[in-house]
C-alpha positions in Angstrom: -12.2 20.3 9.9 -9.0 22.1 10.7 -7.0 18.9 9.8 -8.9 18.7 6.5 -8.0 22.3 5.6 -4.4 21.7 6.6 -4.4 18.5 4.4 -5.9 20.4 1.5 -3.2 23.1 1.8 -0.6 20.4 1.9 -1.9 18.9 -1.3 -2.0 22.3 -3.0 1.5 23.1 -1.8 2.7 19.7 -3.1 1.2 20.2 -6.5 2.7 23.7 -6.9 6.1 22.9 -5.3 8.8 22.2 -7.7 11.5 20.4 -5.8 14.1 17.9 -6.8 12.2 15.1 -4.9 11.0 12.3 -7.1 7.3 11.8 -7.7 7.4 8.6 -5.8 8.8 10.2 -2.7 6.1 12.9 -2.8 3.5 10.2 -3.3 4.9 8.3 -0.3 4.9 11.5 1.8 1.3 12.1 0.7 0.3 8.6 1.8 2.1 9.0 5.1 0.2 12.3 5.8 -3.0 10.7 4.7 -2.4 7.8 7.1 -2.1 10.3 10.0 -5.6 11.7 9.4 -8.4 10.5 11.7 -10.8 7.8 10.2 -13.7 10.3 9.9 -11.6 12.6 7.8 -10.6 9.7 5.5 -14.2 8.7 5.1 -15.2 12.3 4.4 -12.4 12.5 1.8 -13.7 9.3 0.2 -17.3 10.5 0.0 -16.1 13.9 -1.3 -14.0 12.0 -3.9 -17.1 10.0 -5.0 -19.1 13.3 -5.3 -16.5 15.1 -7.3 -15.2 12.3 -9.6 -16.1 8.7 -8.7 -12.7 7.2 -9.6 -11.1 9.3 -6.9 -13.5 8.0 -4.3 -13.0 4.5 -5.5 -9.2 4.9 -5.3 -9.5 6.2 -1.8 -11.8 3.3 -0.8 -9.5 0.8 -2.4 -6.5 2.3 -0.5 -8.3 2.3 2.8 -9.3 -1.4 2.4 -5.9 -2.4 1.0 -4.0 -0.7 3.8 -6.5 -2.2 6.3 -7.2 1.1 7.9 -11.0 0.7 8.0 -10.7 -2.2 10.5 -13.1 -4.3 8.4 -10.5 -6.9 7.4 -8.2 -9.0 9.4 -7.1 -8.1 12.9 -6.8 -4.3 12.5 -3.0 -4.2 12.0 -1.8 -2.1 9.1 -0.1 -3.8 6.2 3.1 -2.5 4.7 2.7 -0.4 1.5 6.2 -1.4 0.4 4.9 -4.5 -1.4 1.8 -6.6 -2.0 3.2 -9.6 -0.2 4.1 -13.0 -1.5 0.7 -14.5 -1.8 -2.0 -15.5 0.6 -1.4 -14.4 4.2 -2.2 -16.6 7.2 -2.9 -14.2 10.0 -2.6 -16.8 12.7 1.0 -17.4 11.6 2.0 -13.9 10.7 0.5 -12.1 13.7 0.4 -14.7 16.4 -3.3 -15.2 16.0 -4.8 -17.9 18.2 -8.4 -19.1 18.4 -8.0 -19.6 22.1 -8.3 -23.4 21.7 -4.9 -25.0 21.7 -6.2 -28.3 20.4 -7.9 -26.6 17.5 -4.8 -24.5 16.8 -2.6 -27.6 16.7 -5.1 -29.4 14.5 -5.2 -26.4 12.1 -1.5 -26.3 11.9 -1.2 -30.0 11.2 -3.9 -29.8 8.6 -2.3 -26.9 6.9 1.1 -28.6 6.8 -0.6 -31.7 5.3 -2.4 -29.6 2.7 0.9 -27.9 1.8 2.6 -31.2 1.5 -0.3 -32.6 -0.6 0.0 -29.5 -2.8 3.7 -30.0 -3.4 3.2 -33.7 -4.2 0.4 -32.8 -6.6 2.5 -30.2 -8.3 5.3 -32.8 -8.8 2.7 -35.3 -10.1 1.3 -32.7 -12.6 4.8 -31.9 -13.7 5.5 -35.6 -14.4 2.2 -35.9 -16.3 3.1 -32.9 -18.5 6.6 -34.2 -19.1 5.2 -37.6 -20.1 2.7 -36.0 -22.4 5.4 -33.8 -23.9 7.7 -36.8 -24.4 4.9 -38.8 -26.0 4.1 -35.9 -28.4 7.8 -35.5 -29.2 8.1 -39.2 -29.9 5.1 -39.1 -32.2 6.5 -36.1 -34.0 9.9 -37.8 -34.5 8.2 -41.0 -35.7 6.0 -39.1 -38.2 9.1 -37.1 -39.4 11.0 -40.4 -39.9 8.1 -41.9 -41.9 7.9 -38.8 -44.1 11.7 -38.9 -44.8 11.5 -42.6 -45.6 8.5 -42.0 -47.9 10.5 -39.4 -49.7 13.5 -41.7 -50.1 11.2 -44.7 -51.1 12.4 -46.9 -48.2 10.5 -48.3 -45.3 11.7 -49.7 -42.0 8.2 -50.6 -40.9 8.0 -54.2 -39.6 4.7 -54.9 -41.4 6.3 -54.0 -44.8 8.9 -56.7 -44.4 6.1 -59.3 -43.9 4.3 -58.1 -47.0 7.5 -58.6 -49.1 7.7 -62.3 -48.2 
């Protein structure tokens, strides 16, 4: 309870304090202080946030899950708040995770490499299909444009027209 009172005093001091520090630095400092609180105090703050104004509680819950401080996701290691990462994380690669079965780990790595290669090949294939479709549509546009210009000029270069004249 003492830490909660100390934390509340810190928040009040931060809100009243008019320093030259940027808002982001104060927010980062606030998050660092919040990270140091025991899990029970964080849960109490979340419940209190839900009681007072539900978006506050939801924001605290989202932060606790996002920062992996609740121990409910992954392997319990904290993620960095300095970015959201570059996509899906593979905990067995990023944190040295092992299933305990070397044969399975090797199979999993080989399968993931094969899937990544298949994904690259598929992406190239899709790009080729899109390029071919775009080229076909462009050729159709140019042929239609040429037909309209020839119709305006009264001339025709269509091979069937030459047969009709004979």
